[in-house]
Steps between C-alpha positions, in 0.01 A plus 500: 500500500791738585656438160164569327469832686858607399411412138180703521700787652745489202212497250317788670825697531565464126140610427538797739829593350329525155243737652210266471425449863596179672201519735273369226688172534618510865171578668298211350794256557521602861125462542468162337836342581563613849151572626579845644224756524436760228639772735815303574553417127465869400727621780759230418488599138572869592790392721642281224451776245742751668828321422398410147378851431822650633712268284289584190513871584877490518528342161252743339671808657835373386363468144354849526140382456356680807381861503596577854285814531191305383590210722518725808155642430362146454675390820335768701154404379588127522593525866171681584301251297684201658411627847134559411482160322660319798249648742214417268621143438543446878139590559368257238429131563738255328238348274382846380871601450552187295202576283621859446844365400349238268278766335795724448697211333201428275455866395880531431494173302205616290671834444824332385302285257336795325756779520672606178 
């Protein structure tokens, strides 16, 4: 089981590094393979995201693909949104949070199918 989780971590790290979002893989795997709650899966995904995001950010900054002024503005709003979202998620029951997450994945999947 530990080896499977390490492999899943590598896969989600690669996906995150490409900017796709490893949580779309990691959260369902944590839910179905480890039996953790929706809240725990989402929090674990966020904790696992930090090192992979920092590594990817380093590479993209080194290759001059990041507009730092734009990134700082997004970071400011992102921190505020993350705090609000965390408080909101904490007040929602796990089954409702799971449905919201599933609906989000469905909408994004449909969007990706039909975008130009």
